Backbone bond lengths (Angstrom), bond angles and torsions (degrees), N, CA, C in turn:
res aa  C-N    CA-C-N  psi(-1)  N-CA   C-N-CA  omega(-1)  CA-C   N-CA-C  phi
1 Q - - - 1.449 - - 1.526 109.24 -
2 V 1.306 115.10 129.51 1.459 120.36 -179.30 1.527 109.43 -79.79
3 Q 1.296 115.48 132.08 1.470 120.85 173.89 1.510 108.67 -122.52
4 I 1.313 114.95 137.34 1.461 121.28 -174.55 1.520 109.74 -132.80
5 V 1.315 115.54 136.18 1.461 120.64 175.35 1.520 107.94 -131.70
6 E 1.326 115.68 117.55 1.454 120.97 173.90 1.522 109.33 -95.40
7 S 1.318 115.39 147.18 1.457 120.56 178.08 1.517 109.12 -155.86
8 G 1.320 115.49 173.90 1.454 120.54 175.30 1.513 115.34 103.20
9 G 1.315 116.21 -5.42 1.461 118.22 178.39 1.512 111.61 -71.93
10 G 1.316 115.50 176.01 1.452 120.29 179.39 1.507 111.04 166.79
11 L 1.324 114.46 -167.74 1.465 122.34 179.43 1.522 109.11 -105.98
12 V 1.328 115.78 124.08 1.461 120.69 177.82 1.518 109.44 -134.25
13 Q 1.306 115.39 160.57 1.457 120.30 175.61 1.528 109.21 -83.23
14 S 1.309 114.86 157.74 1.457 120.29 175.84 1.533 109.60 -53.39
15 G 1.327 115.59 133.82 1.456 120.92 -176.36 1.514 113.96 92.62
16 G 1.313 116.58 -8.13 1.458 121.04 -179.11 1.519 113.34 -80.56
17 S 1.326 114.75 -177.56 1.466 121.27 -176.20 1.522 110.70 -132.19
18 L 1.303 114.44 153.57 1.459 122.18 172.60 1.518 108.47 -145.45
19 K 1.326 115.47 152.13 1.455 120.38 174.65 1.522 107.93 -123.22
20 L 1.315 115.01 112.60 1.455 121.36 179.92 1.520 110.00 -88.83
21 Q 1.319 114.21 150.77 1.456 120.63 178.01 1.524 110.46 -124.04
22 C 1.313 115.17 144.02 1.459 122.50 175.42 1.532 105.83 -128.71
23 E 1.319 114.75 102.46 1.460 120.22 -179.81 1.525 107.89 -100.80
24 Y 1.324 116.75 127.74 1.450 118.85 -175.55 1.522 111.27 -132.15
25 S 1.326 114.86 158.87 1.460 121.94 178.19 1.519 108.33 -146.04
26 G 1.315 114.93 163.57 1.454 120.08 177.54 1.513 114.73 97.27
27 I 1.313 117.39 -4.30 1.460 121.40 175.95 1.521 108.72 -137.79
28 I 1.302 114.94 161.37 1.469 119.82 178.19 1.518 109.08 -77.71
29 F 1.322 115.82 133.91 1.465 121.13 179.67 1.521 109.91 -55.04
30 G 1.315 116.01 131.75 1.452 120.83 176.09 1.505 114.75 81.82
31 S 1.315 117.75 5.49 1.469 120.05 -177.18 1.519 112.18 -89.11
32 Y 1.343 117.05 -11.46 1.451 122.12 178.59 1.525 108.90 -137.23
33 P 1.313 116.22 149.31 1.467 116.84 170.15 1.527 109.16 -68.00
34 I 1.283 116.64 153.58 1.457 122.04 179.48 1.515 108.70 -124.52
35 K 1.303 115.37 133.22 1.457 120.94 -176.28 1.522 110.29 -127.36
36 W 1.296 114.43 147.92 1.462 121.60 169.98 1.536 107.45 -107.79
37 F 1.325 113.80 136.97 1.460 121.90 174.12 1.526 107.80 -127.81
38 R 1.311 115.79 166.78 1.450 120.26 172.59 1.519 108.97 -138.90
39 Q 1.322 114.55 154.48 1.460 119.55 -176.61 1.520 110.37 -144.81
40 T 1.312 115.53 135.90 1.456 122.35 171.49 1.523 107.68 -110.96
41 P 1.317 118.33 164.31 1.479 119.98 179.60 1.530 113.24 -59.17
42 E 1.335 116.23 -24.62 1.461 118.94 -175.88 1.524 112.84 -90.98
43 N 1.325 117.14 -18.45 1.458 119.92 -170.85 1.521 112.91 -122.50
44 E 1.330 113.90 161.98 1.451 119.83 170.26 1.521 108.49 -73.21
45 R 1.317 115.53 172.72 1.458 119.08 178.27 1.522 109.67 -68.55
46 D 1.296 115.83 129.40 1.463 122.41 -179.85 1.518 109.88 -107.46
47 F 1.300 115.01 138.98 1.458 121.61 178.10 1.521 110.40 -65.71
48 V 1.330 115.82 139.30 1.463 121.41 177.17 1.528 111.20 -116.97
49 A 1.330 116.37 -52.34 1.467 119.60 -175.60 1.520 108.99 -159.71
50 R 1.329 115.64 159.99 1.463 120.56 176.10 1.516 109.48 -148.89
51 I 1.318 114.01 155.14 1.456 121.24 170.82 1.522 106.55 -134.80
52 T 1.312 116.33 126.67 1.460 120.75 -175.05 1.526 110.58 -85.41
53 T 1.321 115.15 176.49 1.458 119.65 -178.18 1.528 111.75 -63.68
54 D 1.319 116.44 -29.45 1.470 118.93 179.26 1.523 111.92 -98.67
55 G 1.331 115.93 15.16 1.456 119.70 171.49 1.517 116.31 88.76
56 R 1.319 117.57 3.89 1.461 118.09 177.45 1.527 109.21 -72.35
57 I 1.313 114.80 143.94 1.463 121.87 -171.87 1.521 110.25 -121.73
58 G 1.320 115.40 143.27 1.451 120.96 175.10 1.516 110.90 -142.04
59 Y 1.321 116.52 151.08 1.468 121.93 -178.40 1.529 109.55 -133.76
60 S 1.321 114.01 155.52 1.451 119.11 173.41 1.524 108.77 -71.07
61 D 1.312 115.64 155.00 1.463 119.55 179.01 1.524 110.91 -62.61
62 S 1.328 116.50 -35.40 1.459 119.47 -175.58 1.525 113.05 -69.44
63 M 1.326 116.81 -23.11 1.452 118.93 -177.01 1.530 113.53 -116.71
64 K 1.313 117.07 -3.34 1.459 119.79 179.91 1.528 109.91 -58.16
65 G 1.312 115.76 134.05 1.460 120.84 -178.69 1.511 113.03 91.87
66 R 1.333 116.62 -12.27 1.463 120.20 -178.72 1.524 111.92 -118.95
67 V 1.328 117.70 -10.57 1.454 120.43 -178.92 1.523 110.60 -128.32
68 T 1.328 114.41 153.15 1.457 121.57 175.99 1.515 108.30 -137.85
69 I 1.328 115.90 125.68 1.465 120.68 176.31 1.523 108.44 -100.34
70 S 1.316 115.39 140.15 1.458 120.29 179.25 1.519 108.53 -149.61
71 R 1.337 116.70 168.89 1.460 119.46 -179.20 1.507 110.44 -142.09
72 D 1.322 115.16 152.62 1.454 123.29 179.87 1.528 107.47 -125.28
73 K 1.322 116.52 108.05 1.460 120.69 -176.28 1.517 111.15 -63.53
74 A 1.320 116.93 -39.76 1.465 120.69 -176.68 1.525 111.97 -63.72
75 K 1.316 116.27 -27.14 1.461 120.20 -176.97 1.517 112.83 -107.37
76 N 1.329 117.63 2.12 1.466 120.25 -176.53 1.528 110.93 49.15
77 T 1.297 114.65 47.44 1.465 120.13 -172.78 1.522 109.99 -134.41
78 V 1.320 114.78 140.86 1.452 121.85 171.87 1.515 107.91 -116.37
79 Y 1.314 116.07 139.67 1.454 121.58 -176.25 1.533 110.78 -114.52
80 L 1.297 114.19 155.11 1.459 120.82 172.28 1.513 107.90 -133.53
81 Q 1.318 115.69 102.62 1.457 121.22 176.88 1.520 108.22 -85.05
82 M 1.322 116.38 123.05 1.460 121.02 -178.02 1.526 109.37 -119.79
83 N 1.300 116.53 125.83 1.460 122.22 -178.69 1.523 110.48 -121.70
84 N 1.322 114.79 163.21 1.466 120.74 177.94 1.532 110.89 49.34
85 L 1.301 115.02 50.23 1.459 119.99 -176.50 1.522 111.42 -68.41
86 R 1.323 114.45 149.17 1.459 122.13 -178.36 1.530 109.29 -121.87
87 P 1.311 118.00 158.20 1.477 119.05 177.96 1.527 113.24 -55.10
88 E 1.315 117.38 -33.50 1.466 120.19 179.95 1.528 113.67 -71.59
89 D 1.329 116.52 -6.63 1.466 120.11 174.03 1.530 111.59 -83.74
90 T 1.318 117.16 -5.27 1.455 121.03 178.59 1.526 110.44 -60.72
91 A 1.318 115.86 124.11 1.465 121.03 -176.20 1.526 108.22 -177.69
92 V 1.326 115.02 172.82 1.457 120.83 167.24 1.526 106.97 -93.44
93 Y 1.303 116.09 127.88 1.458 121.79 -177.11 1.524 109.37 -102.11
94 Y 1.329 114.58 131.54 1.460 121.72 -177.40 1.520 110.73 -122.21
95 C 1.308 113.09 151.85 1.448 121.41 176.21 1.526 107.92 -110.49
96 D 1.313 116.33 134.17 1.474 122.68 179.67 1.514 108.49 -113.18
97 V 1.303 115.85 115.03 1.462 121.56 176.51 1.528 107.14 -126.35
98 A 1.320 116.32 117.53 1.466 121.21 179.59 1.527 111.18 52.98
99 N 1.319 115.47 40.97 1.467 123.09 179.67 1.525 113.37 63.32
100 A 1.297 117.62 19.52 1.460 122.14 172.62 1.522 108.45 -109.16
101 W 1.335 115.56 148.71 1.459 121.38 -175.03 1.522 109.51 -127.30
102 G 1.320 114.55 150.76 1.447 118.56 171.94 1.510 110.38 -91.26
103 Q 1.319 115.41 -161.86 1.465 120.66 -177.58 1.522 112.08 -85.13
104 G 1.308 116.14 -10.90 1.453 121.03 179.99 1.523 112.02 86.45
105 T 1.321 115.26 164.32 1.459 121.32 176.54 1.530 107.86 -135.03
106 Q 1.326 115.11 132.27 1.463 120.79 -174.07 1.519 111.01 -81.25
107 V 1.313 115.46 129.31 1.463 122.37 172.71 1.523 107.36 -115.79
108 T 1.323 115.68 125.00 1.455 121.07 178.43 1.516 108.67 -126.19
109 V 1.321 115.99 124.18 1.458 121.62 -178.77 1.519 108.30 -115.38
110 S 1.310 115.67 119.06 1.468 120.47 -179.58 1.521 110.64 -91.78
111 S 1.310 115.31 150.07 1.475 119.53 -178.71 1.515 110.89 -88.14
């Protein structure tokens, strides 16, 4: 059974940075692509970033240039470094591993 814990969210001012973490267990590292999504109360979950099993990376157009996804095999963790945050980035951020989701981590960006 896959278990996922997201963390690292918080309240930052516009232009600030946060580094989110997605720690997972129950699967072999690198055996599934890992994706970050975000969701606001008004919207469905929107894709943010992904890293495939062979390390290929992709980003949403809205966050390209401001986010970096990376992974640490020793820690079974995937990171999402977010820079130059904007108020419209405010959302709950989720990690998708093998179609399993954690509880999400809240990111709030003040203007």
